[in-house]
TIVEX-680085 format. One record per residue (C-alpha): residue number from 1; residue in three letters; x, y, z. Coordinates in pm, whole numbers. Layout:
<nodes>
(NUM "ALA" (X Y Z)) ...
</nodes>
This chain:
<nodes>
(1 "MET" (0 0 0)) (2 "CYS" (120 349 -84)) (3 "LEU" (184 562 226)) (4 "ALA" (111 885 40)) (5 "GLY" (-76 989 -273)) (6 "PRO" (-351 1226 -381)) (7 "ASP" (-615 1011 -209)) (8 "TYR" (-422 874 95)) (9 "ARG" (-164 983 351)) (10 "LEU" (-64 795 667)) (11 "GLY" (-87 1015 977)) (12 "ASP" (221 1141 1161)) (13 "GLN" (113 1113 1526)) (14 "TYR" (-224 934 1522)) (15 "PRO" (-229 709 1214)) (16 "GLU" (-506 501 1373)) (17 "ILE" (-744 800 1347)) (18 "ALA" (-860 895 997)) (19 "LEU" (-1020 1193 831)) (20 "MET" (-1212 1094 516)) (21 "GLY" (-1318 1329 239)) (22 "ALA" (-1492 1261 -92)) (23 "CYS" (-1215 1251 -355)) (24 "PRO" (-898 1433 -460)) (25 "GLY" (-907 1746 -674)) (26 "ALA" (-656 1918 -901)) (27 "GLN" (-427 2047 -626)) (28 "GLU" (-426 1711 -451)) (29 "GLU" (-329 1534 -773)) (30 "GLU" (-64 1796 -855)) (31 "GLN" (98 1782 -510)) (32 "GLY" (42 1408 -453)) (33 "ARG" (-140 1432 -119)) (34 "PRO" (-496 1474 11)) (35 "PHE" (-661 1790 144)) (36 "ILE" (-434 2054 -11)) (37 "GLY" (-687 2293 -166)) (38 "ASP" (-964 2499 -9)) (39 "ALA" (-1121 2188 143)) (40 "GLY" (-790 2118 318)) (41 "THR" (-771 2472 453)) (42 "HIS" (-1126 2446 580)) (43 "LEU" (-1065 2097 721)) (44 "THR" (-772 2237 920)) (45 "ALA" (-1003 2494 1079)) (46 "MET" (-1270 2228 1139)) (47 "ILE" (-1021 1994 1307)) (48 "ARG" (-921 2269 1551)) (49 "ILE" (-1287 2309 1646)) (50 "ILE" (-1343 1932 1672)) (51 "ASN" (-1030 1900 1887)) (52 "ALA" (-1176 2160 2125)) (53 "ILE" (-1509 1971 2137)) (54 "SER" (-1364 1616 2164)) (55 "PRO" (-994 1629 2259)) (56 "ALA" (-995 1267 2379)) (57 "LYS" (-1124 1145 2040)) (58 "PHE" (-933 1388 1816)) (59 "PRO" (-625 1478 2025)) (60 "SER" (-446 1701 1774)) (61 "GLU" (-530 2025 1595)) (62 "ASN" (-302 1925 1306)) (63 "ARG" (-471 1741 1018)) (64 "ASP" (-140 1577 919)) (65 "ASP" (-130 1398 1253)) (66 "TYR" (-422 1188 1128)) (67 "THR" (-446 947 836)) (68 "LEU" (-608 1127 544)) (69 "LEU" (-809 933 289)) (70 "ASN" (-1097 968 48)) (71 "ALA" (-1422 786 -16)) (72 "HIS" (-1310 744 -378)) (73 "PRO" (-957 769 -522)) (74 "LEU" (-1024 927 -865)) (75 "PRO" (-926 1296 -883)) (76 "ARG" (-1212 1501 -1026)) (77 "TYR" (-1173 1844 -1175)) (78 "GLU" (-1242 2028 -1497)) (79 "GLY" (-960 1983 -1746)) (80 "ARG" (-860 1633 -1632)) (81 "ALA" (-869 1376 -1915)) (82 "GLU" (-1122 1150 -1736)) (83 "TYR" (-1339 1441 -1613)) (84 "ASP" (-1707 1362 -1666)) (85 "GLY" (-1851 1690 -1537)) (86 "ASN" (-1878 1570 -1176)) (87 "THR" (-1648 1705 -904)) (88 "GLN" (-1777 1441 -662)) (89 "PRO" (-1802 1062 -697)) (90 "THR" (-2143 902 -747)) (91 "LYS" (-2296 669 -490)) (92 "PRO" (-2245 360 -714)) (93 "GLU" (-1875 452 -750)) (94 "VAL" (-1829 497 -375)) (95 "MET" (-2021 182 -288)) (96 "SER" (-1866 -42 -558)) (97 "ASN" (-1707 -365 -438)) (98 "VAL" (-1369 -259 -583)) (99 "ASN" (-1375 70 -393)) (100 "ILE" (-1490 -97 -69)) (101 "ALA" (-1204 -348 -101)) (102 "ARG" (-956 -60 -150)) (103 "LEU" (-1084 119 160)) (104 "ASN" (-1087 -200 367)) (105 "GLN" (-722 -261 277)) (106 "GLN" (-623 96 368)) (107 "LEU" (-810 81 698)) (108 "ARG" (-669 -260 797)) (109 "GLN" (-311 -174 707)) (110 "SER" (-333 158 892)) (111 "GLY" (-501 2 1198)) (112 "ILE" (-780 261 1188)) (113 "VAL" (-999 266 1501)) (114 "ARG" (-1175 602 1451)) (115 "ILE" (-1287 793 1141)) (116 "LEU" (-1432 1138 1084)) (117 "LEU" (-1649 1116 772)) (118 "ALA" (-1648 1470 631)) (119 "GLY" (-1947 1515 403)) (120 "GLU" (-2216 1311 234)) (121 "ARG" (-1998 1089 11)) (122 "PRO" (-1791 944 298)) (123 "GLN" (-2107 913 510)) (124 "TRP" (-2256 677 250)) (125 "LEU" (-1991 429 370)) (126 "ALA" (-2095 430 738)) (127 "GLU" (-2302 110 726)) (128 "ARG" (-2032 -84 538)) (129 "LEU" (-1759 41 773)) (130 "VAL" (-1958 -74 1075)) (131 "ASP" (-2022 -413 912)) (132 "ASN" (-1654 -463 819)) (133 "PHE" (-1503 -303 1133)) (134 "PRO" (-1757 -347 1417)) (135 "ARG" (-1528 -190 1679)) (136 "ILE" (-1461 124 1480)) (137 "GLU" (-1581 462 1607)) (138 "LEU" (-1746 679 1343)) (139 "PHE" (-1797 1052 1359)) (140 "VAL" (-1949 1278 1097)) (141 "CYS" (-1928 1645 1010)) (142 "GLY" (-2020 1857 713)) (143 "HIS" (-1806 1865 401)) (144 "PRO" (-1516 2111 432)) (145 "SER" (-1610 2303 116)) (146 "SER" (-1767 2645 152)) (147 "GLY" (-2076 2570 -59)) (148 "ALA" (-2303 2439 216)) (149 "TRP" (-2222 2687 488)) (150 "ASN" (-2234 2985 253)) (151 "ARG" (-2603 2910 200)) (152 "ARG" (-2666 2859 572)) (153 "TYR" (-2479 3143 736)) (154 "LEU" (-2515 3436 498)) (155 "GLY" (-2330 3746 605)) (156 "GLN" (-2118 3576 873)) (157 "PRO" (-1737 3602 867)) (158 "ARG" (-1567 3288 732)) (159 "ALA" (-1420 3180 1069)) (160 "GLU" (-1765 3207 1229)) (161 "THR" (-1935 3011 950)) (162 "ILE" (-1677 2732 980)) (163 "ARG" (-1725 2724 1358)) (164 "LEU" (-2106 2714 1332)) (165 "TRP" (-2099 2454 1050)) (166 "THR" (-1862 2229 1240)) (167 "GLN" (-2050 2253 1570)) (168 "GLU" (-2384 2195 1396)) (169 "THR" (-2277 1892 1191)) (170 "TYR" (-2018 1717 1413)) (171 "ARG" (-2140 1410 1606)) (172 "MET" (-2060 1048 1682)) (173 "VAL" (-2269 802 1482)) (174 "HIS" (-2122 467 1585)) (175 "PRO" (-2129 294 1830)) (176 "PHE" (-2415 523 1938)) (177 "ARG" (-2582 513 1600)) (178 "VAL" (-2960 497 1573)) (179 "HIS" (-3065 267 1289)) (180 "GLN" (-3334 416 1067)) 
</nodes>
């Protein structure tokens, strides 16, 4: 398994704790590591807030202390040869057996015990992660892009919108998950 790439990076201090986004973008592919662009900048701010809320679960404010991975490995951005007009993976792509096998391998080899699923695409995987790793702890928060919170918190300064978005969307979903 690769220890670093546009869709995966082993954490420095807490490799057993992972932060999962949707997929790499142009900057991630160019620099060969996840969470480099705006989503990475926003995730850094979100992790500081989550660390303040749950320091025992997320003991560092530094995103590079955690394993970084994505719900799907294909970089998506306009101008890329394989670009199909979607900047996010589809549910069938995320939930495909090949992709699930890739994630299972990454999680096993990294010894992941806790994951923050940042956004809808990673959250689609929650049920499968619980089935494949019953002792794993799963947390969710909103996606670290500015699209969602810009609609919710009009007129607020960026730092305040990130704080509100993180506090509103962050929660543990497993083992305290309610099945619907």
